[in-house]
C-alpha positions in Angstrom: -3.1 54.8 -148.5 -5.8 52.6 -150.0 -7.3 53.9 -153.2 -11.0 53.4 -153.7 -11.7 51.3 -156.8 -14.8 53.1 -158.0 -15.5 56.7 -158.6 -18.5 58.3 -157.0 -21.1 60.8 -158.2 -21.3 62.4 -154.8 -19.7 62.1 -151.4 -21.8 63.7 -148.6 -19.9 64.4 -145.4 -21.9 64.1 -142.3 -24.9 61.9 -141.5 -27.0 64.4 -139.6 -30.4 65.4 -140.8 -29.1 67.7 -143.5 -26.5 65.3 -144.9 -29.0 62.4 -144.9 -31.8 64.5 -146.6 -29.4 65.8 -149.2 -28.1 62.3 -150.0 -31.7 61.0 -150.3 -32.6 64.0 -152.5 -29.6 63.5 -154.9 -30.3 59.8 -155.3 -34.1 59.9 -155.5 -34.9 63.3 -157.1 -31.8 63.7 -159.2 -31.1 60.1 -160.2 -27.4 60.0 -159.1 -26.5 56.3 -158.8 -23.3 56.5 -156.9 -23.8 58.4 -153.7 -21.8 57.8 -150.5 -22.7 59.2 -147.1 -19.8 59.4 -144.6 -20.6 59.6 -140.9 -17.9 59.6 -138.1 -20.3 58.2 -135.4 -21.7 54.6 -135.4 -25.2 55.8 -136.4 -27.0 58.6 -138.2 -28.2 61.8 -136.5 -26.5 61.1 -133.2 -24.8 64.4 -132.7 -26.3 67.9 -133.2 -29.4 66.6 -134.9 -30.2 64.7 -131.7 -28.7 66.9 -129.0 -31.0 69.9 -129.4 -34.4 71.2 -128.4 -36.2 69.0 -131.0 -38.3 72.0 -131.9 -40.0 72.3 -135.3 -40.0 76.1 -135.5 -43.0 78.1 -136.5 -41.2 81.4 -136.5 -42.3 82.7 -133.1 -38.8 82.3 -131.8 -37.3 85.0 -134.0 -39.0 88.4 -133.5 -35.7 90.1 -134.4 -35.1 88.2 -137.6 -38.1 88.4 -139.9 -36.7 86.2 -142.7 -35.8 83.3 -140.4 -39.3 83.6 -138.8 -41.1 83.8 -142.1 -39.2 80.9 -143.6 -40.1 78.8 -140.6 -43.8 79.7 -141.0 -43.7 78.6 -144.6 -41.7 75.4 -143.9 -43.5 74.1 -140.8 -46.6 72.7 -142.5 -44.5 71.1 -145.2 -42.2 69.6 -142.5 -45.2 68.2 -140.6 -46.6 66.7 -143.7 -43.4 65.2 -145.0 -42.1 63.8 -141.7 -45.5 63.3 -139.9 -44.4 60.0 -138.3 -41.5 61.8 -136.5 -43.4 64.9 -135.5 -45.1 65.2 -132.1 -48.1 67.6 -132.2 -50.1 66.5 -129.1 -48.9 69.0 -126.6 -49.8 72.6 -125.8 -47.2 75.3 -126.7 -47.1 78.5 -124.8 -45.0 81.7 -125.4 -44.9 84.0 -122.4 -43.5 87.5 -122.4 -41.5 88.7 -119.5 -42.4 92.0 -117.9 -38.9 93.1 -117.3 -35.8 93.1 -119.5 -37.7 91.7 -122.4 -36.5 93.0 -125.8 -40.0 92.5 -127.1 -43.3 93.5 -125.4 -46.5 91.5 -125.6 -47.9 94.0 -128.1 -44.8 93.8 -130.3 -45.0 90.0 -130.2 -48.6 90.0 -131.3 -47.9 92.4 -134.1 -44.9 90.3 -135.2 -47.0 87.1 -135.2 -49.6 88.9 -137.3 -46.9 90.0 -139.7 -45.6 86.4 -140.3 -49.1 85.0 -140.3 -48.7 83.0 -137.1 -51.9 82.2 -135.3 -51.7 83.1 -131.6 -54.4 83.5 -128.9 -54.2 84.5 -125.2 -53.9 81.5 -123.0 -56.8 80.6 -120.7 -56.8 81.3 -117.0 -55.8 77.8 -116.0 -52.6 78.0 -118.1 -51.9 81.5 -117.0 -52.1 80.4 -113.4 -48.8 78.5 -113.9 -46.9 81.7 -114.3 -45.9 84.3 -111.7 -48.0 87.3 -112.7 -45.5 89.9 -111.3 -42.8 88.7 -113.8 -44.9 87.7 -116.8 -46.8 90.3 -118.8 -48.8 87.9 -121.1 -49.1 84.3 -122.1 -50.0 83.2 -125.6 -51.1 79.8 -127.0 -49.4 79.0 -130.3 -48.9 76.1 -132.7 -45.4 74.6 -132.5 -44.3 71.1 -132.6 -41.4 68.8 -131.6 -39.7 66.1 -133.6 -38.4 62.7 -132.5 -34.8 62.4 -133.9 -34.7 58.6 -133.5 -37.7 58.4 -135.8 -36.1 60.8 -138.3 -33.0 58.7 -138.2 -35.1 55.5 -138.9 -36.7 57.4 -141.8 -33.2 58.3 -143.2 -31.8 54.8 -142.8 -34.8 53.3 -144.7 -34.8 56.0 -147.5 -31.0 55.8 -147.9 -31.1 52.0 -148.2 -34.0 52.2 -150.7 -32.2 54.8 -152.8 -29.0 52.8 -152.9 -26.9 55.3 -151.0 -23.8 53.7 -149.4 -23.3 54.7 -145.8 -19.8 54.5 -144.2 -20.1 54.7 -140.5 -17.2 55.5 -138.1 -15.4 57.0 -141.0 -14.0 60.5 -141.0 -13.3 62.6 -144.1 -9.9 64.3 -143.6 -9.2 66.1 -146.9 -10.8 67.2 -150.2 -8.5 68.1 -153.1 -8.7 68.6 -156.8 -7.8 65.5 -158.7 -8.6 66.7 -162.2 -10.8 69.3 -164.0 -14.1 68.1 -162.7 -13.0 65.4 -160.3 -12.4 65.8 -156.5 -10.3 63.5 -154.5 -11.7 62.7 -151.0 -9.5 61.2 -148.3 -11.3 59.3 -145.5 -10.1 57.5 -142.4 -11.8 54.2 -142.0 -12.6 52.6 -138.6 -9.4 50.6 -138.7 -7.4 53.8 -139.2 -6.5 53.1 -142.8 -6.8 56.1 -145.1 -8.7 55.6 -148.3 -9.1 57.9 -151.3 -12.2 58.1 -153.4 -12.7 60.2 -156.5 -16.0 62.0 -156.8 -17.6 64.7 -159.0 -19.3 66.4 -156.2 -18.8 66.8 -152.4 -21.3 68.1 -150.0 -19.7 69.1 -146.7 -22.6 68.9 -144.2 -20.4 68.2 -141.1 -21.9 71.1 -139.1 -19.3 71.9 -136.4 -16.6 70.2 -138.4 -17.2 72.3 -141.6 -13.7 73.8 -141.5 -11.8 70.8 -140.4 -10.9 69.5 -143.8 -7.4 69.8 -145.3 -6.2 69.4 -148.8 -7.4 72.1 -151.2 -10.5 72.8 -149.1 -10.5 76.6 -148.6 -12.7 76.7 -145.5 -16.1 78.6 -145.5 -15.9 82.3 -146.2 -18.0 83.4 -143.3 -17.0 83.4 -139.6 -18.3 80.6 -137.5 -18.7 80.6 -133.8 -18.5 77.3 -131.9 -20.3 76.9 -128.5 -20.4 74.1 -126.1 -24.0 73.9 -124.9 -25.9 72.1 -122.2 -29.4 71.0 -122.6 -30.9 69.5 -119.4 -33.3 66.5 -119.7 -36.0 66.8 -117.1 -38.9 64.7 -115.9 -41.7 67.2 -115.6 -44.3 67.3 -112.9 -47.7 66.3 -114.2 -49.1 69.9 -114.5 -46.3 70.7 -117.0 -46.0 67.4 -118.7 -48.2 68.1 -121.8 -46.8 71.6 -122.2 -43.9 73.3 -124.1 -43.1 76.8 -122.8 -40.8 79.5 -124.1 -40.3 82.7 -122.1 -39.3 85.7 -124.2 -37.1 87.6 -124.8 -34.6 88.8 -122.2 -34.7 85.9 -119.7 -35.4 83.6 -122.6 -35.6 80.0 -121.5 -37.4 77.1 -123.0 -38.8 73.8 -122.0 -39.9 71.5 -124.8 -41.0 67.9 -125.0 -38.1 65.7 -126.2 -40.0 62.9 -127.8 -36.9 60.6 -128.3 -36.7 60.1 -124.5 -40.2 61.0 -123.3 -38.7 63.8 -121.2 -38.4 67.6 -121.6 -35.4 69.6 -122.5 -34.6 72.7 -120.5 -32.4 75.4 -121.9 -31.6 78.9 -120.7 -30.0 81.7 -122.6 -27.6 82.4 -119.7 -26.7 78.9 -118.7 -27.0 76.7 -121.8 -23.9 78.2 -123.5 -20.8 77.1 -121.5 -17.8 78.0 -123.6 -17.4 79.6 -127.0 -14.6 80.3 -129.5 -14.2 81.4 -133.1 -13.9 78.4 -135.4 -10.5 77.8 -137.1 -9.0 75.1 -139.1 -7.0 72.5 -137.0 -9.0 73.3 -133.8 -11.4 70.3 -133.8 -14.6 71.2 -131.9 -15.5 67.6 -131.2 -12.0 67.1 -129.6 -12.6 70.2 -127.5 -16.0 68.9 -126.4 -14.5 65.5 -125.5 -12.0 67.2 -123.2 -14.6 69.5 -121.6 -15.4 68.8 -117.9 -19.2 69.0 -118.3 -20.2 70.4 -115.0 -23.9 70.9 -115.1 -25.6 74.2 -114.5 -29.0 72.7 -114.2 -29.5 74.0 -110.6 -29.1 77.6 -111.8 -31.4 77.0 -114.7 -34.2 75.5 -112.5 -33.8 78.2 -109.8 -34.3 81.0 -112.4 -37.1 79.2 -114.3 -38.8 78.5 -111.0 -39.2 82.2 -110.3 -41.4 82.5 -113.4 -43.1 79.0 -113.3 -43.1 77.8 -109.7 -44.2 74.2 -110.6 -40.8 73.8 -112.3 -39.2 73.5 -108.9 -40.8 70.0 -108.8 -39.2 68.8 -112.0 -36.7 65.9 -111.7 -33.3 66.3 -113.4 -32.3 63.2 -115.4 -29.1 64.1 -117.3 -27.6 66.7 -119.6 -26.9 66.6 -123.3 -23.7 68.5 -124.1 -23.0 69.3 -127.7 -21.2 71.8 -129.9 -23.5 74.3 -131.5 -22.3 76.3 -134.5 -23.6 79.7 -135.6 -22.7 82.3 -138.1 -20.9 85.1 -136.4 -22.9 87.8 -138.2 -26.2 86.5 -136.8 -25.3 86.8 -133.2 -27.1 90.1 -132.8 -30.5 89.2 -134.3 -30.6 85.4 -133.4 -31.3 84.7 -137.1 -30.5 81.2 -138.3 -30.2 81.4 -142.0 -28.7 78.4 -143.8 -25.2 78.7 -145.2 -25.0 77.2 -148.7 -21.6 77.9 -150.2 -20.2 76.9 -153.5 -16.4 76.7 -153.3 -15.3 78.4 -156.6 -11.7 77.2 -156.1 -12.8 73.6 -155.7 -15.5 73.0 -158.4 -18.2 70.7 -157.4 -17.6 71.2 -153.7 -20.3 72.8 -151.5 -20.6 73.5 -147.8 -24.0 73.5 -146.1 -24.7 74.6 -142.5 -28.3 74.4 -141.3 -29.1 75.8 -137.9 -32.7 74.5 -137.8 -34.0 71.2 -139.0 -37.1 72.7 -140.8 -34.9 74.9 -143.0 -34.1 71.8 -145.1 -36.5 73.1 -147.7 -34.3 76.2 -148.3 -31.4 73.8 -149.0 -33.5 71.6 -151.4 -34.6 74.7 -153.2 -31.0 75.7 -153.8 -30.2 72.1 -155.0 -33.1 72.2 -157.4 -31.4 75.1 -159.2 -28.1 73.2 -159.7 -27.3 70.9 -162.7 -25.8 67.6 -161.7 -23.8 65.4 -164.2 -23.4 61.8 -163.3 -19.8 60.5 -163.3 -18.2 59.3 -166.5 -17.9 55.5 -166.7 -14.2 54.5 -166.0 -13.8 51.8 -168.6 -15.4 50.0 -171.5 -17.0 47.3 -169.3 -19.2 49.9 -167.5 -20.7 51.4 -170.6 
């Protein structure tokens, strides 16, 4: 095993949006000079940060979880301001309420939007005409945006370079252990397979689906995680739907959103998007499970069901599917809430695990970080002083 010759202030595990934003924050805002970001893929934000609906939430999605909805409403304008180059705002976003099997009526949805301060208005006749009136009770025009992950990744690469954060690509952290009182030892496997150990004062585990896959003294997170293999279909929309994003609530529950990174739309469906799920456990690597999965698309069933509500959807052209592992807290399955998990590991001082379910909740993480004190590392020898 190769021992790293320098100590680090922080090792951030995972180069998704959360890992990158936390590394930038620690280097820029908190002045930590020795920050390393470790990513097992060949580039940043190429897994869950990319393979999703690319939705900047405005809260409308969560009528059964007020806090998630309200936080989204607070965070959306900040997100649009801070990452304006990566946010697509030039499309029309509709929420439609199904007449049957919806857990939320149009009146309840209107009241909920009023409660969280979300502006909605009834859609005009032209837009309503896209929907099958026997199945749809009401159609609302709302403000909601999409983000371009490739542009977010470009932002991250630039900011990380300017802040002096070292990035190690195609490198996998395998273990975190206590080395001394306030020093953690981080073991990583480099692209050539060689194991390297680095000492660091802090570790931020932002590896999303891989949160529990660390050995050493890492205790695992204290809440139950559920892993899901999900399928998001990428579609070329017919022209009448091309400038629209549509979500149908809240029993049938499907969504089609612009996917700016490809100039296509994602199509997801509550019944067909989740393929396989299991309760997360140490030693059962979700990415390995995904790699072995046969990936038989269910896009035909998605399109057939969505076509009942929006007939024009039957003219959409299927391009390909994005398969990914999605990780959720077991306790939020009933209300669809997506709170962040921010856990300080008492038995491993300086080690934190962060799981963000939605990109715009980054502010909730940064707020937590604001309240922590960070000590830079001690110089190792006289020459460094």
